N, C-alpha and C positions, 0 to 999 in steps of 0.2 A: 587263355587271356581274352579272346574275343567273346566267349560266352560269359565270362565274369563281367566284362564291360557292358554287354547287353543287359545283364541283370541290374547293374548299377543304374541303367536308364529306365528301369521298370518301376515307376513310382509306387511306393508302398500303398497297399490297399486298393490300388487299381487292379490288383491281383497278385496273390502270393504263390500261385501255382502257374507254371508255364507249361502248356501242353506240347512239349518238345523234349527229347528229339524223336523224329520219325526214324525208326531203325528197321523198317521193313526192307526186304531185299528187292532191289530194282531188277527183277528177273526178266522183264520184257520192256523194251523201249517205248511200247505203245501206251504204257500206264501213265496217266496224266500226273499223278502225285509223285512220280519218281523224282521230280525236281526237289522234293522235300527231303529225300533220302541222302545217304552217303555212298551210294553206288550198289554194285551187284555182288560184292564180295562180303562174306560173313565176318571175316577177320577185320577188314578195313572198317566196316560198319561198326563193329564192336569197339575198336580203338577210338574212332571219332565220337561215337555215342558216349563212351565212358568219360572222355574229356569234356564233352558238353555238360553232362550231369554234374561233374565235379566243379566245373566253372560256375554253374548256375546255383547249386546248393550251398556253395561255400566250403570252407575248411571242415574236414571231418571231426576235428577236435573242438569245434566251436560249440558253446552251450546252446546257441540258437541257430537254426538253419536260415540261410539268406533267403531262399525260397524253396519251393519243391518243384523238381522237374518231373516229367511224365513220359515214360517209355510207351510209344504207340506204334502201330495198332496191333495188339496181341491177338493172334500170333501169325496166322497164315493169311496175309492180306496184301495184295498188290494188283488190284484191278480184276475185272473192268469196273470203271466208275458208274457206268450207266445202269448196271443191274446189281450193284453191291448190296442193296437192301434186301435182295432175295437170293443172292448167289450162294451156292454151296461149293466150297473147295473140298473136293472129295478124291478118294482113291490115291492119296498121296503116300508114297512109301515112307515108312518110319525113318529110313535113312535120310531122306530129303528133309523131313521135319526136324530131326536132331542135328543134322550136319549143315543145313542151309538156313532154315527159317527161324530156329530158336536161339542159336548162339549169341546174337547181339542182345537179346532180351536177358539171357542168362548172365552175360557180362555186366550189363547195367545193374542187375540186381545184386550179384555177388561181389563185383569189383568196385562199383561206383556207389552202391547203396541208394539207388533211385527210390524216391519216396512214393511215387505214384505210377500206376500202369493203366493204360487205356485199352479196353477190349474193343475189338473190331466189329464192324457192321455185319460182315458175312457169316455164314455158317462154316464150321469145320467138321467134316464128316457127319453132316446132318444136323448138328446142334449149333444154334447161334453162339458165336464166340462169347457173348456176354452172359450166356447161361451154360457154358461148356465146362463141366466139372473136371474133365481130363486136363484141359488147359489151365483153368484158374485154380483148382484145388490140388490135383495130383502133381502137376508139373510146377506151377508157379509157387504155390505156398508150401507144399510138402517136399518136393525134390530140391527146390532152391532156397527155401526158408524165407520167402518174402513175407513181411509183416506190415506192409504199408497199405495204401488205399488203391482199390481198383475202381476206376470210373468208366462209365459207358461213353462211347461216342454219342454225339447228340442225336437223340431220337432212336437209338439202337434198340432200346427195350420195346418201343412201340412197333418196331419191325417184327417182333415176335408174333404179333397178332393182327397187324394191319393187312388189308386186302392185297396190297401191292408188296407186302413183305414176305417173310418166311412162312407165315401161317402155321407155325408150330404150336401156337397156344390160342385158346379161344377168346381171351380177354386180357385186360391190363392186370387184373388181380392175380391170375395164374402166372402171367409173364413176370410180373414184379417179384412175386415170392420165389419163383425158380431162379431168377437172376441173383437175388440176395443170397439164397442158399448155395448157389454155385460160387459165390465170392465177390460179386459186384456190389461194392459198398455204396457207391454214389452214382446217381443218374444225371446225365445232362438231358433234360426233358421233363415230362410231367407224369409219366406212368406211375412213378413211385407214390403218388398221392393215393393210389388204390391200395397201398399196403394195409391201411386200416381195415378195408374190406377183406384183404387176404387173411388177416388175423381172425376176423369174425368167422370166416369160412373154415378156419382150421388149417389153412394152407401153409402157415408159418407161425412160429411163436414169437412173442415179444422178445424173449431171450435171444433168439436168432438175429433179430434186428439190432439188439443191443451190441452184438459183436461188431457190426459195421459202425454203429454210432461211436463206440469206443475208439475205433481206429480213426474216425473223423475228428473226434475231439483231441486225441493224442497228437494228430498232425498240427492242430492249432496251438497246442502247447509248445511243440517243437519249433514253431515259427515265432513264438514269443507273443502271440496275440493275447494271452491271458495275463501277461505281466506288464509292469510299467514300461512304457516305451523308452524311458531313459535308461533302462537296463539292457535294451536290445541294441547292439551296435549298428545294425543295418538300418535303423530308423534315422541315423545321423548322416546318411549319404546326402550331400547337398544337391540341390537341383542344378547347380552349375556344372555338374559332370555331364549333363545332357548336351549333346552337340559340341562338346569341348574340343580343343585342338588335339588332345591326345586321342580322342575317339576318331577324329578325322584322319589322323595319321594311321591308326589301326585299320580303318576302312580301306585306306589306300594300300596298306601292306597285304591285307587279305586279297584284294583285287589283283595285285601284282602276282602273288604266289599262286593264284588260280589260273593265270593265263597259260594256255596249253597250245604250243605250236605244233600243228599236225603235218604241215607241208611247207617246204622251202626250197623250190627248184632253183638250182644254180645260185644259191645264196641270194635270192631275191630280196630277202629281209636280212638286216635292217635297211630301210630306205635312207638315202642321204637327204639332208635337209635343204640342199641347194637345188632341188627340183624346181624348175621355173613355174610349172603349172600342174596342179594336182586336183583330181576330182574325187569328191566324197559322195557316194550314192547309197541307195538302199533304204528299206523301210525301218531299219533299226538304228540308222545313223544319228537321228536326232530325237530319240524316244527315251526320256528319262524314266518314265514309269516302268517300261520293260526291264530296265536295269535293276529294279528293286526286287524282282522275283515275286513270289507270293507269300502270304502270311508274314508280311513285312511291316516294319515301322515306316514312318514318313520322314525322310531326311530333310534337314533344313535347307540343304543345297545339294544338287546333283550335277555332276559334270558328264554331259553326254559324249558319245564317241566323236561327234562332229566338233564339239567344243574342245575336247581334249586334243584333237589333231590341230585345230586352229591355234590353241595355246602353245603347242609344241613348235609350230612354225613361226610364231611371233611376227606375223605379218610380213615375213621376208619373201613369201611366195604368193602367187595367185592361186586361191582356192575356190573351186566351183562346187557348190552344193546343189544336187539335183536328186530328189527322193526317188523319182523314176517309177516306182511301183509300190503296191501294198504288200503285206505279208502273204495274203492268199487271193484277195479280190483284185479284179482288173480295173478298179476305180481308185481315185485319189480323193481325199477329203480336204476341201479348202475351207478352213474355219472362217466364220463371219461373227465370231463372238464379240469382236470389237464394235459391231454395229448395234449392240445392246446397251441401252441407256436407261437407268432407273431414276427414281425421284432423287436419289442420293448421289448420283454421278454415274460414270461408266461402269458397265457390268450389271450384276444382280444385287439387289438389297436382300439380306438374309436375316431371318429371325429364328430363334431356337427356344424350345420348351423342354423342360425335364419331365415330360409326360408324353404319352403317345397320341394324345388327342388335341394338341395345340391349345390346351386349356389354360386360362389365366394369362398373366403377364409373361412375356418372353424373358428368359434368363440371360440371353445374349443376343447381340445383333452384329452384323458384319457387312462388308461390301466385297463381293467376289468379282474380281477384275480379270480373271483368267478362267479357262474352262475348268469345270468342277473336277476335283480329284480327292474325294473324301473317303477315308476308310478307317475303321476303328481298330484294325489289326495292330498289335504291338502297343495297345493302350493309347492310341492316338485319337483324341477327341475331334469332333467336327469343328468345334470352336471352344475357346477357353470358357470354363464354367458349365459346359454341357456334359451330361452323363454319357457313359459308354453304351448304356442300354436304356431302354424305356424312355426314349426321347422322340421328338418330332421337330420338323423344320419346314420353313416356307421361303421360297425364293421368287422375287418378282423383278420384272424388267419389261422394257418395250423394245421390240426389234424394229429397226429402221433400215430396210433393204436399200442398197444402192443400185440394184438392177432387178429386172424381172426374172422369174424362174422358179424352180422348186428347191426349197430348203429342206434339208434333212436334220431333224432333231434327234440326236443319238444319245441313248442312255445305256449305262452298264451298271446295274445296281443290285444290291442285296438289301431287301426291305420292301416296303410298299411305296410305290411312286405313282402319283397322279399328275398328268400334264393338262393344264387348263389354258386354252387360248381364247382371248377375247371373252372371257367369262364362261366358256363352254368347255366341259371335259372332252379332251381329244383322244386320250389314251391312258391306260393304266397298266401296272404290272405289280405282282407280288412275288418275291423270291425269298423263301425262308431259309434256304441252306445253299450258299454259293451264289455268286452274282449271275444275273441273266441280262441279256441284251434286249432293249426295246428301241424301235425307231419309229418316227412319225414324219411323214412327208407333208409339207405345207406349200401351196402355191402362193407366191408373194409378188407384189408389184412395187416398183420404185415409187417413192413418194407417199406410200401408205405406211401405217404403223400397226404393229401387232403386239398386243399385251400378252406376255407369257408369265404364267404362274406355275411353279413346281412345288407340289406338296410331298414331303417325305415322312415316313413313319417307320420307326424301328420295329422289327418283328422278332428275330432271334439270331443268335450267333454274332458274327462280325458284320456291322453295318457298312455299306459301301454305296457311294453315289458318284458316278462319273457322268459328266454331261458336256456336250458341245453341240454346236449347230453350224451348218455350212452347206456348201454346194458339193456335189459329187461329180467328178469328171472322169471319163474313160482315159486309161493310160495310153501313151503313144511311145513305144520303145524307140522307134526311129527318131522322133523329135528329141527325146531325152538324150540319146547318144549324139545327135547333131550338136546339142548345146555344149557337150564336153569334148568335142572333136579334137581340140588342141591340147588336151591333157596328156601328160607323159605317163601318168600312172592313175589307175582308178582303185580306190578303196571302197569296196562294196560291203556295207554292213547289213546283213540279212539274217535269215534263220526263222525262228518262230518267236513266241512271246508268252508270258503268263496269262495273257488274254485268250490264248488258244489251248494251253495245257494246264491242268490243275484239277482241283477237287470238284467233282460233280457239277460241271458248268452247263450253262444254257447255250453251248456252242454247237452249231450244226453247219459246218462248212466243209468243202471238199478236203478230205484228209483228216478231219477232226470230228469227234462224236462225244459231246457232253463231257469234255475234259480229257478224254483219251484221244489217241491218234489212231487212225485207220490206215495211214500210210506213214512210212518213216523217211521217205525221200524229202529233199527240200521242196517246198511248194512249187507247183508247176510254173507260175508266173515268174518266180525268181530264177528258176532254171533257164527259162527262155531269155530272161534279161542278161544273165551272165554269158549265155551262149552268144547272144547278139553282140555283147561287148567284145568277146573273143573274135567273132567274125569280122568286127570292125578293126581288128588289129590292136586292141587295147590290152595292156598288161593289167591283170586284175589281182588285187590282194583281197581275199575274202575273209571278212570277220564274221564268224558264225556265232550268233547268240541263241542259246537254247538251254533248257534244263535237262535235256535228254539227247541220246545219240541221234544224229542225222546221217542218213545214207547219202554219201556225196561222191559216188563214182564219177559222175559227169563233171562235177566241180573240180575233182582232182586232175582231170584232163584239161579243163579250161582255165584254171587259175595258177598263178605263179606261186602263191603261198596261201595257206589257210591257217587262221588263228582262231581257236575255240575260246571264246570269251565268256561263255556261260551267261548268267545274269549277274553282272559284276558289281552291282551296288552303286552307292553314291559317288564313288571315285573311279568308277569303271572306265569312263572316258579317258581319264589321265593314264590309267594303267595300260589301256589298249595303245594309246599314242606312244607311251614310253617303250613298249615292245616293238612297235612298228618302226620307230626311228632309232632304236638301239640304245636308249637310255636305261633300259632294264633288260636283263638277260632272262628269258623265260625258262621255267623249270617245272611247270605244272605237268601232271601225269593223269591220264584218263582213269577215272574210277569206274568206268563202264566200257563195254565193247562197242565199237562203232561198226555196224554191219554194212555189207555191200548193198543189200537190198532186202526187201521184206520176205523173200522166199527162203532166207536163211533162218527164219523164226518159226518155232513150233506154234501150235494153236494158242492163242492168247489165254483162253480159259483153262488150259491144261497146266496144272501146277507141278507136274512131274518135271524134274530138272534135266532129264535127258535132252541133249542138244542145246541146252540153254547156257548162256554166259561163257566166259573163257574156260571155266572149270569143266564143262561138259560138251562144249562145241567141238565139232570135228572138221568143220569147213574153215577156210581162210577168211578172216575178217578184213574189213577195210582198214581199220586201225585197232590194234589189240589193246586189251586192258593193260594199264600201266604205261602206255606209250606216251611219248612227248619228246619234242626236239629242243635243242639248245643252240645258242650261238657259239658255245664252247664245243670243243671236240674231246670227248673222254675215252679213255682206254682202260678196260678191266684187265688186271693181271690174273694169274691163276689163284683161285680161292683155296683156302685150307681150313681144316677144322681141328680143334684141339684134341678131339677124341673120335676115332672112327667107329668105336664100339662102346656102347653105354648100357647101363642097366635101366630098367623101368623106373622112372622117377628122377633120373639125372638130366642135367642140362648140358648143352654144348655151346661153344662159341665159334662162329664162322668169321674168318678174316679174309678180306679181299683187297689187294692193292688197287687203287684208283688214281689214274693220272689225267691231268688236264693238259693236253698236248697243244692247246691253242694259245692265242695271245689275249684271251678274254677270260676274266674271272667268272666263275659260274657255279651253280648248284647242280648236283646230280642226285636222283632218288634211287638208291640201291634197294633192290627188291629180292626177297628170298621166298621161294615157294617149296612146298613139300609134296611128295608123291610116294605112295606105298606101292611097292612092287607086288605083282601077282594079285592085283585087285582090279579086275576087269570092269566091275560095276562102279568103282569109285571115280573121283575126279581125276582128270589128266594131270592136274596140278592145282594147288590151292595156296593162296598167299598166307604166309605165317609171320613175316616180319618185313619192315621197310625202314629206311633211314634217309633223310634229306641231308646231304653233305655239301658244305661249301669248300671249293678247291680253287685256290688262286692259280692264275695262269702259270704254266710250266712246272707245277708242283705235283707231287704224288703223296697220297695219304693212305694209311692202312685203316680200312673201315671194319670195325668189329660189330657183328650182329649176334645178339644172344638168342638162342633157342631155349626157352624155359621148358621144363618137363611137360607143362600143359599144352604147349604148342605142338606136341607130338600126338595129341589125342586123335583117334581115328575111329571110324564106325566099326563096331563089333556086331556083325549080323547075327551071331549065335546068341549073344547076351542082350541084343537089341538096345545098345547104349554106346555112347562115345566113351572111349577109354584109351589109355596108353597100352599098346600091344607090342609084344615081341615081333620082330620081323625085319625085313630089309627095306630101307627107305632111301629116297633120293632127295637131296636138297639142291634146288636149282637157283642159282644166283645170277642176277643181271639187271638190265635196264628196262625190261618190260616182261609181260607174260609170254611173249612169242618165243618159241623154241630157239629161233636163230639168235636171240639176245641173251640166252642163258647158258651157264656152265654148270656141270653136274658134279655133285659130291655124293659118295655113298656112305650111309650110316647104318649100322646094325644095332638094333635094340634087343638085348638079351632078357 
């Protein structure tokens, strides 16, 4: 439903393909793009990915596709970000390839009928993924029967021959011909312009290129581009669906269902609303942009965590807000954007051109009265009437300081940015793939004026321009705690943010490296702050916002409760507040393992699954895969199966009684794992089914879980393939992947 709704919001011909879902396995919490995935488990990723594709592409029996989804990044791709253009994922056991890395892609092709697949930047066993015949021809097209489009990631073909890339090819002509012959039909980039030269050199035939052209044209017919728009039902979706009340309700439902309660000492939550004085602190408490995640649209309105808590209390209590610290840095930024006055009023006057050179008359103008937050991801234009690509803009204002000091002009941008102060260029930056940060320090005097001009030019990919200016001041933990000394409870909203973790970013801060993480603990300044709150005798409710697992051993000791809020979207603040005050009973479950510390992780660049994720990990995690608490108290009865012995190709049904012993209605997520006996090299267990079940207070339900024949597929090392094999198996049923939460059933396949 959510994905269908997203598609309705995607204006036709702003793009009829969406490069999603990302179905790579989140095998290591240090990978920055893990926030785009569905977790560390192949089955969970498959189920979620299939649902996304079906929601986006529309009903399978429709004459025309709603749009085309794209399974990415094929196939063995999950970091590091910093060297992905030259990285070689090698010495990977075939078992790991077929059992862990490939299943989600196979499911999207065979079950969902995904129309596009994106090949990855890195090499797999020495060959660039976008030129890898084993992956693209032998597996994707021949084994699975995929007949859609393969598109390269942006610039991936140039990586074949660039000096800082793989250097597997001497030039664009050889790289392009090999990529097309390997099955990559469409390039994001410009290397394929050399295909004319490739034909001249005899590297490829026109007939070979025609194969890809046929696939590309077929896709346009499937989308209805070649027919009268009146015949295509998807062209009739009204613009009124965008930011509609039904979409707002769905955004809140998604946020609610994702809330994952990890710790609740002595039933610290839910809080009572009659608390006289409450403090809200932390770097993520009042950050709307953090809540959007990355590769996001721009909501019409976002409820921050601070605002959600305020709304829940309805001014019945005294609420103190004190940010206290940043995410990583030991300084706080005090915005002085309101001191900017343009010829047209407060803020910056803006002009836009639908060309990169600011040539001719502007196509749009605007007045920007708040710090800039522009991004074209999700087909969101900088201003009405402005292109998503090949555009430029200019912003002008005069800064009038009300005190002497040093002002920081802070940019986070993807594109070309030039900062001009009093007519002189002060600084510039060009970021072609992923946003980069740029800062400029300017000494100012009260009573003086400073003309500021910002020129922006689109380069490639998604354009982004974030800008603010202000003073930086050092944090003072002691003073911050003194300001909230009378608070009965402290809600600390911290964690990390999409400004720190993501795709190939220009971030180089302690614990972070170009989108990836080098540490998995909560940033040091936040750990110190929470420790100081505890030392001051404060009861701390920690709301952790992150797209990846955070090691929180210290926080488990220092906090009364921990709520994993992820990046919860436009209604995230409401959902967080509802959980904290008991208006919503949480039932989110972890799609990833939360480790105790970084020593529990194998080497980041080693793609062997040994020791990774709940499936192969032998140590005790901090919080296991599938874990999450509820305000209800559930009790599992003894599970049964309809057949203890089956033949190859047969299905079984598992039934488990589930009782809600509490006085609170709630949802429980019943999970079923599979293990093959006498397979010492295989996973300790692997998820094969799950079901979210609503159980009213005091009631018991019989929960039925179907194990289809395909869910018994296991690696056959002799045949080197996944297949259903005779043998003894264990089905493990319970509330998480941890052995203490599971009950065992034995099944024999004959």
